C-alpha positions in Angstrom: 0.0 0.0 0.0 2.9 2.4 0.8 4.1 1.8 -2.8 0.7 2.7 -4.2 0.8 5.9 -2.1 4.3 6.8 -3.2 3.3 6.3 -6.9 0.3 8.4 -6.3 2.4 11.2 -4.8 4.7 11.1 -7.9 1.6 11.5 -10.1 0.2 14.4 -8.1 3.6 16.1 -8.1 3.7 15.9 -11.9 0.5 17.9 -11.9 2.2 20.5 -9.7 4.8 20.7 -12.5 2.1 21.6 -14.9 0.9 24.3 -12.6 4.4 25.7 -12.3 4.8 25.9 -16.0 1.6 28.0 -16.4 2.2 30.4 -13.6 5.9 31.1 -14.3 6.6 34.5 -15.6 6.9 34.4 -19.3 10.3 35.7 -20.6 8.9 35.8 -24.0 6.2 38.4 -23.1 8.7 40.8 -21.5 9.5 43.9 -23.5 12.8 43.8 -25.2 13.3 47.6 -25.1 13.5 49.4 -21.7 10.0 50.4 -20.8 8.3 52.4 -18.1 5.2 50.7 -16.7 5.2 51.9 -13.1 4.0 55.1 -11.5 6.6 57.7 -10.9 4.6 59.7 -8.4 6.5 60.6 -5.3 9.9 59.8 -6.8 12.6 62.4 -6.6 14.6 62.7 -9.9 17.9 64.6 -10.1 17.3 67.9 -11.9 20.2 67.3 -14.3 18.4 64.4 -16.1 15.1 66.1 -16.6 15.2 67.7 -20.1 14.7 71.5 -20.4 11.8 72.4 -22.8 14.0 74.7 -24.9 16.5 72.0 -25.8 16.6 70.3 -29.2 15.2 66.8 -29.7 18.7 65.5 -29.9 19.6 67.1 -26.5 16.3 66.0 -24.9 16.7 62.4 -26.0 20.4 62.3 -25.0 19.3 62.4 -21.4 17.6 59.1 -21.9 21.0 57.5 -22.1 21.8 58.9 -18.7 18.7 57.4 -17.3 19.3 54.1 -18.8 22.8 54.0 -17.5 21.4 54.4 -14.0 18.9 51.7 -14.6 21.6 49.3 -15.7 23.6 50.1 -12.6 20.6 49.2 -10.4 18.9 52.6 -9.7 15.4 51.4 -9.1 14.0 54.9 -8.2 15.1 56.1 -11.7 13.3 53.3 -13.4 10.2 54.1 -11.3 10.4 57.7 -12.3 10.6 56.9 -16.0 6.9 57.3 -16.9 6.8 60.8 -15.5 10.0 61.7 -17.3 8.8 60.2 -20.6 5.6 62.2 -20.3 7.6 65.4 -19.8 9.8 64.5 -22.8 6.7 64.0 -24.9 5.3 67.4 -24.0 8.7 69.1 -24.9 9.0 67.2 -28.2 5.5 68.1 -29.2 6.2 71.8 -28.4 9.0 71.9 -30.9 8.8 74.2 -34.0 7.7 71.9 -37.0 10.8 73.0 -38.9 12.9 71.2 -36.3 11.8 67.9 -37.8 13.3 68.6 -41.2 16.6 67.6 -39.6 17.1 63.8 -40.0 19.1 63.7 -36.7 16.1 65.0 -34.8 13.8 62.4 -36.3 16.4 59.7 -35.3 16.4 61.1 -31.8 12.6 60.9 -31.7 12.8 57.3 -32.8 15.3 56.6 -30.0 12.9 58.2 -27.6 10.0 56.0 -28.8 12.0 52.8 -28.6 13.1 53.6 -25.1 9.5 53.4 -23.8 8.4 56.8 -25.1 4.7 57.8 -25.8 3.3 56.9 -29.2 1.2 60.2 -29.3 4.4 62.0 -30.2 5.0 59.9 -33.3 1.4 60.2 -34.4 1.6 64.0 -34.2 4.9 64.3 -36.0 3.9 62.0 -38.8 1.2 64.6 -39.7 4.0 67.0 -40.8 4.5 67.0 -44.6 8.1 68.2 -44.6 9.7 65.1 -42.9 12.7 63.6 -44.8 11.4 60.6 -46.7 13.9 58.0 -45.4 13.4 59.0 -41.8 9.6 59.2 -42.3 9.5 55.5 -43.4 11.6 54.5 -40.4 9.3 56.5 -38.1 6.2 54.9 -39.6 7.8 51.4 -39.0 8.6 52.2 -35.4 5.1 53.7 -34.8 3.5 50.6 -36.2 5.7 48.5 -33.9 4.9 50.3 -30.7 1.2 50.4 -31.4 1.0 46.7 -32.0 0.9 46.5 -35.8 3.8 43.9 -36.0 3.2 42.8 -39.6 3.3 46.3 -40.9 6.4 47.1 -38.9 8.1 44.0 -40.2 7.3 44.9 -43.8 8.5 48.5 -43.4 11.8 47.4 -41.7 12.4 44.5 -44.2 15.0 46.5 -46.2 16.5 48.5 -43.3 20.0 47.4 -42.3 20.6 48.4 -38.7 24.4 48.6 -39.4 23.8 51.5 -41.8 22.2 53.6 -39.1 23.8 55.5 -36.2 25.0 53.1 -33.5 22.3 53.8 -31.0 19.5 53.9 -33.5 20.8 50.8 -35.3 21.0 48.9 -32.0 17.3 49.7 -31.3 16.2 48.7 -34.8 18.2 45.4 -34.6 16.4 44.7 -31.3 13.0 45.3 -32.9 13.8 43.1 -35.9 14.9 40.4 -33.6 11.6 40.4 -31.7 9.6 40.4 -35.0 11.3 37.3 -36.3 12.0 35.5 -33.0 9.3 32.9 -33.5 9.5 32.4 -37.2 13.3 32.5 -37.5 15.2 32.2 -34.2 18.6 32.0 -35.9 18.0 35.3 -37.7 16.7 36.8 -34.4 19.9 35.7 -32.6 22.0 37.4 -35.4 20.0 40.7 -34.9 20.5 40.5 -31.2 24.3 40.0 -31.7 24.2 43.2 -33.8 22.3 45.1 -31.2 24.9 44.1 -28.5 27.8 45.1 -30.7 26.3 48.5 -31.6 25.4 49.5 -28.1 27.9 47.9 -25.6 27.3 48.6 -21.9 23.8 50.1 -22.5 20.4 49.0 -21.5 19.9 47.9 -25.1 22.8 45.4 -24.8 21.3 44.2 -21.5 17.9 43.6 -23.0 19.4 42.0 -26.1 21.5 39.7 -24.0 18.5 38.6 -21.9 16.5 37.9 -25.0 19.3 36.0 -26.6 19.7 33.8 -23.6 16.0 32.9 -23.9 16.4 32.0 -27.5 19.5 29.9 -26.8 17.4 28.0 -24.2 14.5 27.5 -26.6 16.8 26.2 -29.3 18.6 23.9 -26.9 21.9 25.7 -27.6 23.6 24.6 -24.3 27.1 26.1 -24.8 25.7 29.5 -26.0 23.2 29.6 -23.1 26.0 29.1 -20.6 28.3 31.6 -22.4 25.7 34.3 -22.6 24.5 33.7 -19.0 28.0 34.1 -17.8 28.3 37.4 -19.7 25.0 38.7 -18.3 25.9 37.8 -14.7 29.3 39.5 -15.0 28.2 42.6 -16.9 24.7 43.3 -15.6 24.4 41.8 -12.1 23.2 45.1 -10.8 20.5 45.7 -13.4 17.0 46.3 -12.1 16.0 43.6 -14.6 18.2 40.9 -13.0 15.2 39.2 -11.3 13.8 38.6 -14.8 17.0 37.0 -15.8 17.5 34.7 -12.8 13.9 33.4 -12.9 14.4 32.3 -16.4 17.9 31.1 -15.8 16.7 28.6 -13.1 13.9 27.3 -15.4 16.3 27.0 -18.3 18.7 24.9 -16.2 16.0 22.3 -15.9 14.8 22.6 -19.5 18.3 22.1 -20.9 18.9 19.0 -18.7 21.6 20.7 -16.6 20.0 19.4 -13.3 19.3 15.8 -14.2 22.0 14.6 -11.8 24.3 15.9 -9.1 27.4 15.8 -11.3 25.8 18.1 -13.9 24.6 20.6 -11.2 28.0 20.7 -9.7 29.4 21.9 -13.0 27.3 25.0 -12.7 28.8 26.0 -9.3 31.4 28.3 -10.9 28.7 30.1 -12.9 26.3 30.4 -10.1 29.0 31.5 -7.7 29.4 34.7 -9.7 26.0 35.9 -8.3 25.4 37.4 -5.0 24.8 35.0 -2.1 21.0 35.7 -1.9 20.7 35.3 -5.7 22.6 32.0 -5.5 20.3 30.7 -2.8 17.2 31.6 -4.9 18.7 29.7 -7.9 19.3 26.6 -5.8 15.9 26.8 -4.3 14.3 27.0 -7.8 16.3 24.0 -8.9 15.2 22.2 -5.7 11.6 22.8 -6.5 12.0 21.5 -10.1 13.9 18.5 -8.9 11.2 17.6 -6.3 8.4 17.7 -8.8 10.5 15.7 -11.2 11.3 13.1 -8.6 15.1 13.7 -8.5 15.7 13.6 -4.8 19.5 13.3 -4.9 19.6 16.6 -6.9 17.1 18.3 -4.6 19.2 17.2 -1.5 22.4 18.4 -3.1 21.1 21.9 -4.0 19.3 22.3 -0.7 22.6 21.7 1.0 24.1 24.5 -1.1 21.1 26.8 -0.3 21.4 26.0 3.4 25.0 27.2 3.5 24.1 30.4 1.6 21.1 31.2 3.8 23.3 30.8 6.9 25.7 33.3 5.2 22.8 35.8 4.8 21.4 35.0 8.2 18.1 34.0 6.7 16.4 30.6 6.4 13.3 31.1 4.2 10.2 29.0 4.6 10.7 27.9 1.0 13.9 26.1 2.0 12.1 24.5 5.0 9.3 23.3 2.8 11.6 21.7 0.2 13.8 20.1 2.8 10.8 18.7 4.6 9.5 17.4 1.3 12.8 15.6 0.8 12.6 14.2 4.3 9.0 13.0 3.6 9.9 11.3 0.3 13.1 9.8 1.7 11.1 7.9 4.4 11.2 10.4 7.3 7.5 11.1 7.0 6.7 12.3 10.5 9.6 14.7 10.5 8.7 16.2 7.2 5.0 16.5 8.0 5.6 18.2 11.3 7.8 20.8 9.6 5.4 21.5 6.8 2.4 21.8 9.2 4.2 24.6 11.1 5.0 26.8 8.1 3.5 30.2 7.7 1.8 30.0 4.3 2.0 33.8 4.0 5.7 33.3 3.3 5.1 30.8 0.5 4.1 31.2 -3.1 0.8 29.6 -4.5 2.8 26.8 -6.0 4.6 26.1 -2.7 1.3 26.1 -0.9 -0.1 23.6 -3.4 2.9 21.4 -2.9 2.6 21.6 0.9 -1.1 20.8 0.9 -0.5 17.8 -1.4 2.2 16.3 0.8 0.1 16.9 4.0 -2.9 15.3 2.5 -1.0 12.2 1.3 0.9 12.1 4.5 -2.4 12.1 6.4 -3.6 9.2 4.2 -0.5 7.2 5.0 -0.9 7.8 8.7 -4.6 6.8 8.5 -3.7 3.6 6.8 -1.0 2.8 9.3 -3.4 3.5 12.1 -6.0 1.2 10.6 -3.4 -1.5 10.0 -2.2 -1.3 13.6 -5.8 -1.5 15.0 -6.6 -4.5 12.9 -3.5 -6.3 14.1 -4.2 -5.4 17.7 -7.7 -6.8 17.5 -6.4 -10.0 15.8 -8.7 -9.3 13.0 -8.2 -10.6 9.5 -10.3 -8.5 7.1 -10.8 -9.4 3.5 -7.6 -8.1 1.9 -9.3 -7.4 -1.5 -12.0 -5.3 0.2 -9.4 -3.3 2.2 -7.3 -2.7 -0.9 -10.4 -1.5 -2.9 -11.5 0.9 -0.2 -7.9 2.3 0.3 -7.4 2.8 -3.4 -10.8 4.5 -3.7 -9.9 6.9 -0.9 -6.5 7.6 -2.5 -8.2 8.2 -5.8 -10.5 10.8 -4.2 -7.4 12.3 -2.7 -5.7 12.5 -6.1 -8.8 14.1 -7.5 -8.8 16.8 -4.8 -5.1 17.5 -5.4 -5.7 17.8 -9.1 -8.6 20.2 -8.5 -6.3 22.2 -6.3 -3.7 22.5 -9.0 -6.4 23.5 -11.5 -7.4 26.3 -9.2 -3.7 27.5 -9.1 -3.7 27.4 -12.9 -6.7 29.7 -13.0 -5.1 32.0 -10.5 -7.6 31.3 -7.7 -6.8 31.2 -4.1 -6.2 27.8 -2.6 
């Protein structure tokens, strides 16, 4: 009967893995260009990076690079202030004399603004001017189509545009767009465009975004060596970026997808790469691998990475409930059921994710079923009773089937985003 319960647990954990896949943040849906989606109210921005209304478009947009440099270096308040700054820039650009837009350099500056998270209303208004240079107008129309969601039109308009014939910054932005537009249909071409973007704008937020996106494509295409190489580059060059969380979440998922955590020996080979992160980030990576290993039934790997995480959490004077849950799950599955169940039952669910809570509930329910069966078996032996074995097995299996159904329904609720 214990074997039946263990097999059932493995089946339910596989459903948890389906949940995890649906709820994970999608790297693919993240914007490739730096964007501003948060409210900037209440954030103090240094006066020297807010554009003066009398400056030219080139001078106004030049301040974007200052902002982006600070975002790359980890200045979260600057990223938070971006919406307000971009709105101010939009007002200043729209207030320019129409003759200003006869200069191709000002149009290119406007395009850089738009591809840095700028407001589309500026492009819509400027495109109404009849005196725009034809080449720059075509490029502006392509960018306007892209930022307003008309991807097919944008791809058609950019088809003959070679990013390397443009100024470095503009060319990097355009290469980034072209990569996104063909990422699904032609990943190899997308990787080539991303390489171009990184070469044209080294050390900028454009390179950071292109590198993150290229790592995703390398993972999707199962290019193991490229994934490891690019990941090492990202960790070394952009470990302070405000978008680092986006990277590490995908990095941990990709490790599993690429089979880098199938056994302890493979995980050990990643130590040098992971060691380049900060201790807290390393711990989170190992915990993510532990979760994946648990739901895939790889207990030796889970035990190995949890030992790594334990050492790191001691270093940071913090033992998260996530670690306690995963270690207790390993204990439970390794035969120390009572120890594991006691730990899980005492956890504060407010410190756990929805997926962690689903895992905890599943193990507690199945642990309860095992304890109930043990109690019934002990009572029967004590009373010297010899019940019909076939009848007992049928009832037990029916109870476990109902338990599996409840567990699957719980994972379905997680998939739908409902509270457990």
